[in-house]
C-alpha positions in Angstrom: 171.2 126.3 19.6 170.1 122.8 19.8 171.6 120.9 22.3 172.2 117.2 22.9 173.4 116.5 26.3 175.5 113.4 27.2 176.9 115.0 30.6 174.5 115.6 33.6 174.9 119.2 35.0 174.0 119.2 38.7 171.7 122.2 39.2 170.0 124.0 42.2 167.0 126.0 41.5 165.3 128.8 43.4 162.3 130.7 42.8 160.5 133.8 44.4 157.4 135.8 43.7 157.8 138.7 41.5 155.3 141.2 40.3 155.2 144.8 39.0 153.6 147.6 41.0 150.7 147.5 38.5 149.9 143.8 39.2 150.4 144.0 42.9 146.8 143.8 44.3 148.1 145.2 47.7 147.4 148.5 49.3 150.7 150.0 50.6 149.6 149.3 54.1 149.8 145.3 53.2 153.5 145.2 52.9 156.7 146.8 54.3 159.6 147.6 51.8 162.6 145.8 53.5 165.2 147.4 51.2 166.5 147.4 47.7 168.6 144.4 47.0 171.1 143.6 44.2 173.0 140.6 43.0 175.2 139.9 40.0 176.7 137.1 38.2 179.7 136.9 35.6 180.1 134.0 33.1 183.4 133.6 31.1 182.9 132.0 27.7 186.4 130.7 26.1 185.9 129.6 22.5 188.4 127.0 21.1 188.4 124.8 17.8 185.0 122.9 18.1 183.5 124.2 21.2 183.7 126.5 24.1 183.7 126.4 27.7 181.3 128.3 30.2 182.5 129.0 33.7 181.9 130.9 36.8 185.0 133.0 37.7 184.3 132.2 41.3 184.8 128.6 40.6 181.1 127.2 41.4 180.8 125.4 38.2 182.1 125.0 34.5 180.5 123.5 31.5 182.4 122.3 28.2 180.5 122.2 25.1 181.6 120.8 21.7 179.9 122.0 18.4 179.0 119.0 16.3 179.3 120.5 12.9 175.8 119.1 12.1 172.9 121.4 11.5 169.5 120.6 12.9 166.5 123.0 11.7 169.0 125.7 10.6 170.8 125.5 14.1 174.1 124.1 14.9 174.0 121.0 17.2 176.0 121.3 20.3 176.8 118.5 22.8 177.5 119.2 26.7 181.0 117.2 27.0 181.5 117.6 30.7 180.6 119.8 33.8 182.0 120.4 37.2 180.4 122.0 40.3 176.9 123.0 40.9 174.9 125.4 38.5 172.6 127.5 40.7 169.6 128.9 38.9 166.9 131.3 40.0 163.7 132.0 38.5 161.1 134.7 39.2 157.8 133.2 39.5 156.5 134.5 36.4 159.5 133.5 34.2 159.9 129.8 35.2 161.1 127.9 32.2 164.2 125.6 31.7 167.5 127.3 31.0 169.4 127.0 27.7 172.4 124.7 28.8 174.6 126.2 26.1 173.8 130.0 26.2 176.1 132.1 28.6 173.7 135.0 28.6 170.7 132.7 29.8 173.0 131.2 32.4 174.5 134.4 33.7 170.7 135.7 34.1 169.7 132.7 36.1 172.7 132.7 38.2 172.2 136.4 39.2 168.4 135.7 40.0 169.7 132.9 42.1 171.8 135.1 44.2 169.0 137.7 44.3 166.8 135.2 45.7 169.2 133.9 48.4 169.5 137.5 49.4 166.0 138.2 49.7 165.6 135.0 51.8 168.4 136.3 54.1 166.6 139.5 54.7 163.2 137.6 55.3 161.4 138.9 52.2 158.2 137.2 51.0 158.9 138.5 47.4 160.2 141.4 45.3 158.6 143.9 43.3 159.8 145.8 40.2 162.9 143.6 39.3 165.3 145.1 36.8 167.7 143.1 35.0 170.8 144.5 33.1 173.1 142.5 30.9 176.6 143.6 29.4 178.9 141.3 27.3 182.4 142.2 26.6 185.1 140.6 24.5 188.0 140.1 27.0 190.4 138.4 24.7 190.7 136.9 21.3 188.7 133.9 22.1 187.2 135.1 25.3 183.9 136.7 26.1 182.7 137.8 29.5 178.9 138.2 30.4 177.9 140.3 33.3 174.3 140.4 34.6 173.0 142.5 37.6 169.5 141.9 39.0 168.1 144.5 41.4 164.7 144.5 43.0 162.7 145.8 46.0 162.5 143.2 48.8 159.1 143.3 50.6 157.5 141.5 53.6 153.9 141.1 53.7 152.2 142.6 56.7 150.0 139.8 58.5 146.7 141.3 59.3 144.9 140.1 62.3 141.2 140.5 62.8 140.4 143.3 65.2 139.1 141.7 68.3 135.7 142.6 69.4 136.1 144.9 72.3 133.8 144.2 75.2 132.2 147.3 76.6 133.7 148.2 80.0 131.4 147.1 82.9 129.1 149.6 84.4 129.8 150.8 87.9 127.3 152.1 90.4 127.7 155.8 90.6 127.3 157.3 94.1 124.4 159.7 94.8 
């Protein structure tokens, strides 16, 4: 959807390195697996006459979007009418692209990634490997849709390798004869 924004949406963004095991150019001795971590996000979309509202049920943010009725390039034009709270977005290092302000699925994915990154940070991780993202959408009312996203990954800590110190030979002692 094309978006014309008249409202500023305060956003906080986080990133973390993410690679698949095939891309990981480390030997198993190069990192410790801290633990498997998981984070989730839920976004509620409520449709009304000429627009819809996207909100986090935890009350962190909400965005009110108005459909313009105009079509640009075959896509309906939308406008951000208002927002409240702070939208927190997370990006895995290989997927950094701006989010779609009026797409509840995209917002749910990036919010779940943000929460995963914060959890990895709390655990002292340097990165995550093998992230798995699942998305589910349910119609929870005649004009209401709920988007559920869960992101899970293996949090890793790189092992700092120090050069082996050159060992000095032990001093020779005189032997008694």
